[in-house]
LOBA-286548 format. One line per 10 residues: number of its first residue (from 1); for each residue x, y, z of N, C-alpha, C, O. Coordinates in Angstrom, 2 decimals. Example, Ala and Ser with C-alpha at 12.3 -4.5 7.8 and 13.67 -1.06 7.14 Angstrom:
! residues 2
1 = 13.19 -5.69 7.80 12.30 -4.50 7.80 13.20 -3.30 7.80 14.24 -3.32 8.46; 12.85 -2.25 7.08 13.67 -1.06 7.14 12.90 0.03 7.87 13.41 1.14 8.04
This chain:
! residues 210
1 = -14.38 -3.08 -7.14 -14.31 -1.98 -6.20 -13.73 -2.39 -4.81 -14.18 -3.16 -3.96; -12.62 -1.66 -4.83 -11.24 -1.53 -3.50 -11.79 -1.37 -2.25 -12.44 -0.34 -2.09; -11.69 -2.06 -1.39 -12.15 -1.94 0.33 -10.87 -2.09 0.49 -10.12 -2.95 0.03; -10.59 -0.88 1.40 -9.43 -0.68 2.68 -10.20 -1.07 3.70 -11.36 -0.79 3.98; -9.39 -1.79 4.25 -10.10 -2.03 5.90 -10.81 -3.73 5.80 -11.61 -4.18 4.98; -10.41 -4.13 6.49 -11.87 -5.93 6.94 -11.82 -5.60 8.70 -11.25 -6.38 9.46; -12.50 -4.36 9.19 -13.17 -4.80 10.06 -14.81 -5.41 9.63 -15.19 -6.04 8.64; -15.59 -4.88 10.95 -16.74 -5.16 10.76 -17.52 -4.37 9.76 -18.44 -4.98 9.22; -17.37 -3.44 9.51 -17.85 -2.64 8.63 -17.30 -2.91 7.22 -18.02 -3.42 6.36; -16.12 -2.59 7.02 -15.52 -2.92 6.03 -16.47 -4.54 5.40 -17.26 -4.76 4.49
11 = -15.84 -5.36 6.49 -16.20 -6.55 6.14 -17.66 -6.54 5.70 -17.90 -7.18 4.68; -18.39 -6.08 6.13 -20.04 -6.47 5.86 -20.24 -5.55 4.58 -21.02 -5.82 3.67; -19.45 -4.43 4.65 -19.73 -3.94 3.02 -19.00 -4.61 1.46 -19.14 -4.23 0.30; -18.20 -5.72 2.05 -17.50 -6.61 1.19 -18.91 -7.71 0.98 -19.49 -7.95 -0.08; -19.19 -8.18 2.21 -20.22 -9.20 1.68 -21.32 -8.27 0.84 -21.35 -8.25 -0.39; -21.81 -7.85 1.31 -22.51 -6.87 0.49 -22.58 -6.42 -0.92 -23.69 -6.51 -1.43; -21.70 -5.98 -1.58 -21.11 -5.29 -2.69 -20.88 -7.17 -3.42 -21.21 -7.42 -4.57; -20.34 -8.12 -2.58 -20.11 -9.38 -3.45 -21.19 -9.86 -3.67 -21.41 -10.39 -4.76; -22.52 -9.78 -2.31 -23.88 -10.36 -3.12 -24.65 -9.67 -4.46 -25.49 -10.19 -5.20; -24.02 -8.19 -4.52 -24.81 -7.47 -5.50 -23.93 -7.99 -6.92 -24.43 -7.83 -8.04
21 = -22.86 -8.50 -6.78 -22.45 -9.24 -7.92 -20.84 -8.48 -8.01 -20.18 -9.18 -8.77; -20.10 -7.44 -7.56 -19.41 -6.60 -7.58 -17.94 -7.73 -7.62 -17.84 -8.63 -6.78; -17.10 -7.56 -8.47 -15.46 -7.93 -7.93 -14.74 -6.94 -7.17 -14.51 -5.75 -7.38; -14.41 -7.80 -6.17 -13.37 -6.79 -4.90 -12.18 -6.90 -5.12 -11.56 -7.75 -5.75; -11.77 -5.80 -4.47 -9.81 -6.13 -4.41 -9.68 -5.38 -2.93 -9.60 -4.16 -2.80; -9.67 -6.21 -1.99 -9.65 -5.86 -0.64 -8.30 -5.40 -0.12 -7.46 -5.84 -0.90; -7.68 -4.68 0.89 -6.77 -4.40 1.44 -6.74 -4.30 3.22 -7.70 -3.58 3.47; -6.32 -4.56 4.07 -6.10 -4.59 5.15 -4.74 -4.45 5.82 -3.81 -5.12 5.37; -4.49 -3.48 7.07 -3.19 -3.43 7.62 -2.70 -4.17 8.13 -1.51 -4.38 7.89; -3.39 -4.88 9.06 -2.54 -6.05 9.91 -3.46 -7.64 10.30 -3.16 -8.43 11.20
31 = -4.53 -7.76 9.39 -5.21 -8.66 9.81 -5.16 -9.56 8.61 -6.05 -9.52 7.75; -4.06 -10.45 8.54 -3.85 -11.39 7.00 -5.07 -12.37 7.26 -5.62 -12.82 6.25; -5.62 -12.78 8.64 -6.53 -13.57 8.56 -8.12 -13.34 7.59 -8.79 -14.09 6.87; -8.20 -12.30 7.91 -9.40 -11.39 7.49 -9.55 -11.25 6.16 -10.65 -11.27 5.62; -7.93 -11.05 5.26 -7.66 -10.75 4.12 -8.35 -12.62 3.12 -9.17 -12.80 2.23; -7.47 -13.57 3.91 -7.44 -14.88 3.59 -9.22 -15.46 3.81 -9.82 -16.33 3.19; -9.53 -14.89 4.55 -11.15 -15.40 4.79 -11.80 -14.40 3.51 -12.49 -15.16 2.85; -11.84 -13.40 3.06 -12.00 -12.49 2.04 -11.70 -13.42 0.81 -12.70 -13.39 0.09; -11.21 -13.82 0.54 -10.65 -14.30 -0.47 -11.52 -15.17 -1.08 -12.02 -15.08 -2.21; -11.70 -16.23 -0.03 -12.44 -17.61 0.34 -13.72 -17.42 -0.17 -14.37 -17.87 -1.12
41 = -13.95 -16.29 1.10 -15.38 -16.19 0.86 -16.37 -15.13 -0.61 -17.45 -15.24 -1.20; -15.34 -14.29 -0.64 -16.05 -13.04 -1.46 -15.05 -13.61 -3.23 -15.24 -13.25 -4.39; -14.17 -14.47 -2.71 -13.15 -14.70 -4.58 -12.93 -12.93 -4.87 -13.32 -12.18 -5.77; -12.28 -12.76 -3.88 -11.59 -11.03 -4.18 -10.17 -11.57 -4.78 -9.41 -12.45 -4.36; -10.11 -10.87 -5.70 -9.10 -11.24 -6.85 -7.78 -10.83 -6.54 -6.81 -11.32 -7.12; -7.66 -9.83 -5.55 -6.39 -9.60 -4.86 -6.66 -8.90 -3.32 -7.34 -7.92 -3.03; -6.02 -9.64 -2.61 -5.47 -8.83 -1.24 -4.80 -8.37 -1.01 -3.80 -8.49 -1.72; -4.73 -7.45 0.14 -3.32 -6.25 0.22 -3.54 -6.08 1.67 -4.49 -6.12 2.46; -1.85 -5.82 1.69 -1.73 -5.26 2.96 -0.30 -4.55 3.28 0.75 -4.74 2.67; -0.50 -3.86 4.16 1.33 -3.01 4.43 1.69 -4.17 4.96 1.24 -5.31 5.09
51 = 3.08 -3.28 5.38 4.14 -4.68 6.00 4.24 -4.26 7.36 4.84 -5.14 7.97; 3.90 -3.23 8.18 3.80 -3.04 9.70 5.13 -2.76 9.97 5.83 -1.93 9.39; 5.58 -3.84 11.32 6.70 -3.35 12.43 6.62 -4.46 12.75 5.63 -5.17 12.57; 8.22 -4.99 13.58 8.49 -5.89 14.31 8.24 -5.63 15.42 9.11 -5.83 16.27; 6.94 -5.08 15.79 5.78 -4.96 17.49 4.88 -5.33 17.51 4.28 -5.43 16.44; 4.31 -5.70 18.63 2.90 -6.03 18.85 2.30 -4.72 18.69 1.26 -4.62 18.04; 2.78 -3.81 19.18 2.13 -2.45 18.74 2.00 -1.87 17.20 1.51 -0.77 16.97; 2.47 -2.69 16.26 2.43 -2.06 14.71 2.84 -0.50 15.05 2.02 0.38 14.80; 3.97 -0.19 15.55 4.88 1.15 15.76 6.01 1.36 14.97 6.92 0.60 14.63; 5.83 2.25 14.80 7.46 2.08 13.90 8.61 2.39 14.72 8.51 3.06 15.75
61 = 9.77 1.90 14.27 10.86 1.69 15.48 12.01 1.64 14.39 11.87 1.49 13.18; 13.36 1.83 15.23 14.52 1.94 14.11 14.26 0.45 13.76 14.28 0.40 12.53; 14.07 -0.62 14.19 14.17 -1.89 13.78 13.62 -2.11 12.46 13.92 -2.99 11.65; 12.64 -1.04 12.34 12.17 -1.81 10.76 12.60 -1.98 9.70 12.18 -2.75 8.84; 13.80 -1.01 9.63 14.61 -0.50 8.54 16.06 -1.63 8.32 16.84 -1.62 7.37; 16.10 -2.67 9.71 17.14 -3.59 9.48 16.72 -4.94 8.62 15.63 -5.49 8.50; 18.24 -5.30 7.99 17.95 -6.55 7.07 17.14 -7.34 7.97 16.31 -7.96 7.30; 17.06 -7.54 8.97 16.78 -8.71 10.06 15.02 -8.72 10.01 14.36 -9.76 10.04; 14.42 -7.30 9.94 13.35 -7.34 9.48 12.66 -7.46 8.75 11.49 -7.81 8.88; 13.46 -7.07 7.40 13.18 -7.62 5.91 12.97 -9.15 5.85 12.04 -9.75 5.32
71 = 14.00 -9.63 6.50 14.03 -11.02 6.23 12.93 -11.90 6.78 12.36 -12.89 6.31; 12.78 -11.07 8.18 11.67 -11.63 9.00 10.08 -11.67 8.15 9.27 -12.59 8.30; 9.86 -10.48 7.27 8.61 -9.98 6.74 9.12 -11.39 5.46 8.34 -12.34 5.43; 10.23 -11.45 4.60 10.05 -12.21 3.64 9.31 -13.79 4.01 8.53 -14.50 3.36; 10.05 -13.97 5.56 9.77 -15.53 5.63 8.48 -15.80 6.30 8.06 -16.96 6.34; 7.64 -14.54 7.00 6.08 -14.51 6.82 5.17 -14.54 5.55 4.19 -15.20 5.21; 5.83 -13.68 5.08 4.55 -13.27 3.76 4.82 -14.62 2.43 4.15 -14.92 1.44; 6.04 -15.13 2.98 5.97 -16.58 1.88 4.61 -17.48 1.66 3.74 -17.49 0.78; 4.84 -18.27 2.93 3.57 -18.89 3.02 2.14 -18.39 2.79 1.30 -19.29 2.81; 1.67 -17.16 2.58 1.06 -16.29 2.52 0.71 -16.48 1.08 -0.42 -16.72 0.65
81 = 1.84 -16.34 0.37 1.94 -16.22 -1.20 1.51 -17.67 -1.78 0.63 -17.89 -2.61; 2.31 -18.58 -1.16 1.87 -20.12 -1.94 0.62 -20.42 -1.81 -0.10 -20.89 -2.69; 0.26 -20.12 -0.54 -1.34 -19.98 -0.08 -2.19 -19.69 -1.69 -2.96 -20.39 -2.35; -1.57 -18.21 -1.90 -2.47 -17.65 -2.78 -2.30 -18.52 -3.99 -3.25 -18.85 -4.69; -0.90 -18.94 -4.24 -0.68 -19.75 -5.62 -1.74 -20.81 -5.37 -2.41 -21.03 -6.38; -2.10 -21.57 -4.24 -3.05 -22.38 -4.20 -3.99 -22.27 -4.61 -4.33 -23.12 -5.43; -4.86 -21.25 -4.29 -6.38 -20.94 -4.94 -6.60 -19.66 -5.87 -7.64 -19.05 -6.11; -5.32 -19.44 -6.32 -5.91 -18.44 -7.52 -5.75 -17.33 -7.74 -5.83 -16.71 -8.81; -5.39 -16.82 -6.19 -5.48 -15.09 -6.02 -4.35 -14.46 -5.93 -3.27 -15.00 -5.73; -4.52 -13.43 -6.05 -2.94 -12.50 -5.71 -2.87 -11.62 -4.21 -3.73 -10.88 -3.74
91 = -2.02 -11.86 -3.86 -1.64 -11.10 -2.89 -0.68 -9.89 -3.00 0.35 -9.72 -3.65; -1.41 -9.08 -2.10 -0.18 -7.51 -2.92 0.20 -6.66 -1.51 -0.61 -6.72 -0.59; 1.41 -5.88 -1.35 1.81 -5.53 -0.43 2.03 -4.05 -1.14 2.25 -3.68 -2.29; 1.86 -3.33 0.23 1.86 -2.19 -0.03 3.46 -1.36 0.51 3.70 -1.35 1.72; 4.20 -0.86 -0.22 5.57 -0.21 0.76 4.75 1.00 1.28 4.01 1.69 0.58; 4.94 1.12 2.42 5.41 2.64 3.09 6.19 2.95 3.70 6.65 1.93 4.22; 6.94 4.19 4.17 8.08 4.73 4.38 8.35 4.31 5.96 9.52 4.15 6.31; 7.59 4.19 6.65 7.99 3.67 7.99 7.77 2.47 8.48 7.74 2.12 9.66; 7.60 1.72 7.27 6.95 -0.07 8.03 8.52 -0.34 7.38 9.43 0.45 7.17; 8.39 -1.98 7.16 9.27 -2.66 7.41 10.06 -2.61 5.56 11.22 -2.44 5.17
101 = 8.53 -2.88 4.69 9.09 -2.57 3.31 8.72 -0.81 3.14 7.72 -0.15 2.86; 10.25 -0.50 3.51 9.79 1.12 3.19 10.25 2.04 2.10 10.35 3.26 2.18; 10.53 1.22 0.98 10.89 1.98 0.28 10.80 0.88 -1.07 10.73 -0.34 -0.89; 10.80 1.41 -2.22 10.56 0.64 -3.77 11.62 -0.42 -3.82 11.36 -1.40 -4.51; 13.02 -0.37 -3.06 14.38 -0.86 -3.35 13.81 -2.59 -2.51 13.76 -3.75 -2.94; 13.42 -1.83 -0.91 13.10 -3.18 -0.43 12.08 -3.85 -0.84 12.22 -5.06 -1.03; 10.68 -3.14 -1.10 9.97 -4.10 -1.95 10.44 -4.81 -3.16 9.79 -5.82 -3.42; 11.37 -4.53 -3.93 11.81 -5.16 -4.80 12.45 -6.50 -4.35 12.31 -7.71 -4.55; 12.93 -5.96 -3.91 13.71 -7.54 -3.13 12.77 -8.29 -2.54 12.86 -9.51 -2.61; 11.89 -7.78 -1.96 11.06 -8.55 -1.39 10.42 -9.55 -2.60 10.40 -10.78 -2.56
111 = 9.87 -8.65 -3.73 9.35 -9.60 -5.03 10.21 -10.77 -5.68 9.83 -11.82 -6.19; 11.51 -10.25 -5.49 12.48 -11.23 -6.01 13.15 -12.35 -5.19 14.01 -13.10 -5.64; 12.68 -12.37 -3.99 13.27 -13.19 -3.21 11.82 -14.18 -2.96 11.86 -15.34 -2.53; 11.02 -13.72 -3.19 9.47 -14.59 -3.10 9.11 -15.40 -3.82 8.79 -16.55 -3.53; 9.14 -14.69 -5.27 9.63 -14.83 -6.80 7.86 -15.99 -7.14 7.64 -17.20 -7.21; 7.27 -15.12 -7.22 5.82 -15.47 -7.54 4.87 -14.23 -8.59 4.83 -13.00 -8.52; 4.07 -15.38 -9.70 3.56 -14.33 -10.12 2.22 -13.78 -9.46 1.59 -12.90 -10.05; 1.83 -14.23 -8.36 1.07 -14.25 -7.18 0.91 -13.09 -6.23 -0.10 -12.70 -5.65; 2.43 -12.52 -6.19 2.79 -11.20 -5.24 2.66 -10.13 -6.05 3.12 -10.14 -7.19; 2.12 -9.26 -5.62 2.11 -8.06 -5.84 2.09 -7.22 -5.67 2.31 -7.26 -4.46
121 = 1.96 -5.80 -6.02 2.24 -4.17 -5.57 0.88 -3.60 -5.43 -0.05 -3.69 -6.24; 0.91 -2.90 -4.05 -0.32 -1.90 -4.30 0.96 -0.44 -4.00 1.86 -0.37 -3.17; 0.56 0.46 -4.96 1.35 0.87 -5.34 0.35 2.76 -4.60 -0.71 3.26 -5.00; 1.31 3.26 -3.48 0.62 4.51 -2.89 1.65 5.58 -2.88 2.30 5.87 -1.88; 1.76 6.13 -3.98 3.28 7.60 -3.87 2.95 8.08 -2.91 4.08 8.33 -2.49; 2.34 8.43 -2.22 2.50 9.68 -1.03 3.36 8.31 0.06 4.36 8.70 0.67; 3.03 7.11 0.20 2.99 6.49 1.15 4.83 6.38 1.12 5.43 5.83 2.04; 5.51 6.96 -0.03 6.55 6.62 -0.07 7.25 7.48 0.42 8.42 7.12 0.50; 7.03 8.61 0.83 7.27 9.57 1.03 7.77 10.07 2.57 7.38 9.27 3.42; 8.30 10.85 2.96 8.89 11.41 4.17 9.79 12.64 4.27 10.63 12.90 3.40
131 = 9.56 13.51 5.51 10.59 14.45 5.64 11.52 14.72 4.82 11.60 15.68 4.05; 12.47 13.59 5.04 13.78 13.63 4.12 13.68 13.48 2.70 14.69 13.45 1.99; 12.55 13.38 2.24 12.36 12.97 0.85 11.63 13.93 -0.04 11.89 14.05 -1.23; 10.84 14.52 0.49 9.77 15.03 -0.12 9.77 16.02 -1.05 8.85 16.19 -1.85; 11.14 16.93 -0.96 11.50 17.42 -2.01 11.98 16.86 -3.00 12.54 17.56 -3.85; 11.91 15.43 -3.18 12.51 14.82 -4.49 11.00 13.99 -4.70 11.00 12.81 -5.06; 9.91 14.61 -4.48 9.05 13.70 -4.54 8.86 12.87 -5.93 8.46 11.70 -5.88; 9.24 13.68 -7.52 9.51 13.05 -8.55 10.51 11.88 -8.77 10.39 10.73 -9.20; 11.50 12.61 -8.29 12.48 11.09 -8.51 12.25 9.90 -7.50 12.57 8.82 -7.99; 11.76 9.85 -6.16 11.32 9.10 -5.42 10.30 8.04 -6.05 10.54 6.83 -6.13
141 = 9.04 8.73 -6.53 8.04 8.48 -7.46 8.58 7.14 -8.89 8.29 5.95 -9.01; 9.12 7.73 -9.43 10.06 7.74 -10.71 10.93 6.57 -10.75 11.15 5.86 -11.73; 11.58 6.40 -9.13 12.12 5.17 -8.90 11.47 3.68 -8.69 11.86 2.57 -9.07; 10.15 4.16 -7.79 8.91 3.46 -7.44 8.53 2.97 -8.95 8.94 1.86 -9.26; 7.78 3.70 -9.91 7.50 3.29 -11.02 8.64 2.07 -11.72 8.47 0.85 -11.74; 9.66 2.72 -12.18 10.64 2.00 -12.55 10.72 0.32 -11.81 10.49 -0.67 -12.51; 11.02 0.23 -10.64 11.23 -0.64 -10.02 10.05 -1.98 -9.57 10.13 -3.17 -9.26; 9.20 -1.18 -9.71 7.36 -1.61 -8.99 6.70 -1.94 -10.45 6.25 -3.07 -10.67; 6.67 -1.18 -11.18 5.44 -0.70 -12.13 5.01 -1.76 -12.80 3.86 -1.65 -13.22; 5.71 -2.99 -13.10 5.33 -4.41 -14.16 4.39 -5.23 -12.87 3.41 -5.91 -13.16
151 = 4.87 -5.03 -11.44 4.07 -5.91 -10.65 2.63 -4.77 -9.84 2.05 -4.98 -8.78; 2.40 -3.63 -10.81 1.14 -2.93 -9.79 0.24 -3.67 -9.99 0.16 -4.31 -11.03; -0.64 -3.74 -9.04 -2.60 -4.10 -9.26 -3.13 -3.02 -8.76 -4.29 -2.89 -9.14; -2.71 -2.05 -7.95 -3.88 -1.28 -7.70 -2.97 -0.14 -7.23 -1.95 -0.27 -6.55; -3.74 1.47 -7.90 -2.67 2.59 -7.56 -3.89 3.05 -6.25 -5.10 2.82 -6.23; -3.05 3.73 -5.26 -4.02 4.53 -4.41 -3.52 6.01 -4.65 -2.37 6.33 -4.96; -4.63 6.86 -4.47 -4.16 8.12 -4.93 -4.63 8.84 -4.16 -5.81 8.92 -3.82; -3.68 9.47 -3.77 -3.87 10.73 -2.78 -2.73 11.84 -2.88 -1.91 11.84 -3.79; -2.75 12.63 -2.03 -1.77 14.28 -2.65 -0.93 13.66 -1.29 -0.86 12.67 -0.57; -0.22 15.29 -1.53 0.98 15.41 0.04 0.98 16.94 -0.19 0.71 17.54 -1.23
161 = 1.45 17.59 1.42 2.30 18.49 1.23 3.03 18.53 2.55 2.37 18.04 3.46; 4.33 19.03 2.93 4.99 18.67 3.61 4.76 19.69 5.04 4.86 20.91 4.89; 4.43 19.10 6.51 3.64 19.82 7.07 4.53 21.09 7.64 4.09 21.76 8.57; 5.54 21.32 7.16 6.40 22.29 7.83 5.94 23.68 6.54 5.94 24.87 6.83; 5.65 23.24 5.42 4.90 24.21 4.71 3.70 24.86 5.44 3.17 24.07 6.22; 2.78 26.76 5.39 1.94 26.92 5.96 0.50 26.17 5.46 -0.50 26.06 6.17; 0.62 25.75 4.28 -0.84 25.15 3.97 -0.67 23.88 4.17 -1.54 23.26 3.55; 0.36 22.86 5.00 0.44 21.61 4.97 -0.58 21.90 6.89 -1.51 21.26 7.39; 0.24 23.16 7.42 -0.67 23.31 8.39 -1.98 23.38 8.57 -2.64 22.63 9.29; -2.46 24.42 7.80 -3.54 24.82 7.40 -4.50 23.14 7.12 -5.36 22.80 7.94
171 = -4.21 22.34 5.98 -5.08 21.50 5.81 -5.27 20.59 7.24 -6.43 20.27 7.48; -4.29 20.18 8.17 -4.44 19.56 9.21 -5.51 20.22 10.46 -6.39 19.67 11.12; -4.94 21.75 10.41 -6.30 21.86 11.42 -7.57 22.23 11.06 -8.41 22.55 11.90; -7.82 22.21 9.68 -8.85 22.80 9.07 -9.94 21.58 8.37 -11.11 21.86 8.11; -9.41 20.30 8.14 -9.91 19.63 7.00 -10.19 17.97 7.90 -9.21 17.29 8.20; -11.03 17.69 8.11 -11.14 16.11 8.95 -9.87 15.12 8.46 -9.35 15.12 7.34; -9.54 14.34 9.51 -9.19 13.21 8.85 -8.24 13.40 7.96 -8.25 12.66 6.98; -7.16 14.47 8.10 -6.35 14.79 7.85 -4.90 13.87 7.92 -4.85 13.74 9.14; -4.02 13.34 7.55 -3.36 12.14 8.55 -1.92 13.02 8.04 -1.81 13.46 6.90; -0.88 13.18 9.11 0.33 13.39 9.22 1.09 12.26 9.45 0.94 11.67 10.52
181 = 2.07 11.74 8.43 2.92 10.64 9.17 4.49 11.14 8.16 4.51 11.69 7.06; 5.55 10.74 8.92 6.77 11.27 8.83 6.52 12.72 8.65 7.02 13.09 7.59; 6.01 13.55 9.18 6.06 15.11 8.51 5.52 15.52 7.58 5.49 16.75 7.49; 5.00 14.87 6.73 4.15 14.93 5.63 2.79 14.55 5.25 2.33 13.42 5.06; 2.09 15.96 5.16 0.42 15.86 5.34 -0.19 15.19 3.78 -0.19 15.71 2.67; -0.66 13.93 4.19 -1.49 13.26 3.74 -3.14 13.49 3.53 -4.10 13.29 4.28; -3.01 14.13 1.83 -4.93 14.98 1.96 -5.22 14.43 0.04 -4.40 14.04 -0.80; -6.54 14.64 -0.04 -7.15 14.98 -1.01 -6.15 15.15 -2.31 -5.30 16.03 -2.47; -6.51 14.01 -3.24 -6.13 15.21 -4.63 -6.77 16.45 -5.35 -7.91 16.88 -5.50; -5.57 16.81 -5.70 -5.75 17.78 -6.03 -5.55 18.95 -4.79 -6.32 19.91 -4.91
191 = -4.88 18.99 -3.96 -4.62 19.87 -2.54 -3.26 20.31 -2.21 -2.94 21.19 -1.41; -2.07 19.17 -3.36 -1.07 18.89 -2.64 0.16 19.41 -3.47 0.02 20.47 -4.10; 1.06 18.90 -3.49 2.21 19.16 -4.51 2.42 17.74 -5.65 3.52 17.50 -6.15; 1.15 16.87 -5.93 1.27 15.37 -6.27 1.63 15.62 -7.59 1.18 16.75 -7.74; 2.21 15.27 -8.77 2.32 15.29 -10.23 2.01 13.97 -10.44 2.91 13.14 -10.40; 0.96 13.67 -10.63 -0.22 12.86 -11.29 0.19 12.00 -12.57 -0.14 10.85 -12.87; 0.91 12.82 -13.15 1.22 12.56 -14.62 2.04 10.52 -14.81 1.56 9.51 -15.32; 2.80 10.67 -14.39 3.38 9.42 -14.57 2.45 8.42 -13.39 2.73 7.24 -13.59; 1.78 8.52 -12.62 0.82 7.46 -12.24 0.10 7.49 -13.05 -0.25 6.31 -13.09; -0.57 8.12 -14.01 -1.74 7.87 -14.83 -1.18 7.26 -15.84 -1.73 6.32 -16.42
201 = -0.05 7.71 -16.14 0.68 6.66 -17.23 0.48 5.45 -17.27 -0.11 4.71 -18.06; 1.30 5.25 -15.91 1.18 3.62 -15.29 -0.20 3.03 -15.10 -0.28 1.82 -15.28; -1.28 3.67 -14.77 -2.31 3.12 -14.81 -3.09 3.06 -16.23 -4.03 2.28 -16.33; -2.83 3.60 -16.97 -3.26 3.43 -18.44 -2.31 2.19 -19.67 -2.54 1.58 -20.71; -1.15 2.38 -18.66 -0.17 0.91 -19.46 -0.82 -0.42 -18.86 -0.98 -1.54 -19.37; -1.01 -0.13 -18.15 -1.42 -1.80 -17.53 -2.90 -2.10 -16.84 -3.20 -2.96 -16.01; -3.89 -0.89 -17.57 -5.41 -0.84 -17.46 -5.29 -1.18 -15.57 -5.40 -2.36 -15.26; -5.13 -0.47 -14.78 -4.66 -0.50 -13.33 -5.94 0.22 -12.73 -6.13 1.33 -13.22; -6.78 -0.14 -11.86 -7.98 0.70 -11.07 -7.06 1.36 -10.31 -5.91 0.99 -10.06; -7.69 2.50 -9.91 -7.46 3.69 -8.94 -8.43 3.55 -7.77 -8.43 4.39 -6.87
């Protein structure tokens, strides 16, 4: 069972499921201490995180896309991965277009720099998309699979519609908890333009949870 978010509710849910015998994959956006604690307490096989921004507010900024930010992330993630190696866990990062590891190419560079079988990838195809590349979504996602597919441990499935489209604006206005990032509406599967065939093929090839 995959749980995204390890605040009080998420952590209590993880404990409940663990006590009931479930195998857990857990992710948290910014609290790496909670991820490490979940690995220790619940034996979570994969702990995952997005890669954030180089500021205390966790806000997208131009510095996210610099070489300095990428190197800082590599420097900070390396000891976490080495700890994962020691305790026999997997640590997974999720590339997100508005974060430091913003695309498959930067994610591939992190994998090569840290060079560990315990460093894995959570692939959320919609999180690779923004206003500037949504029109080429199939090519962007194909590139992500080509670069990262061998290292993916979990697929996060959802759908997308550019906010500029009337349907995107209608969804944002009418469906609770519909998010808009980089002028792309993130929505439930089947409501947008996602071509799931390559993602399902990847899941089948590596027997990935979704």
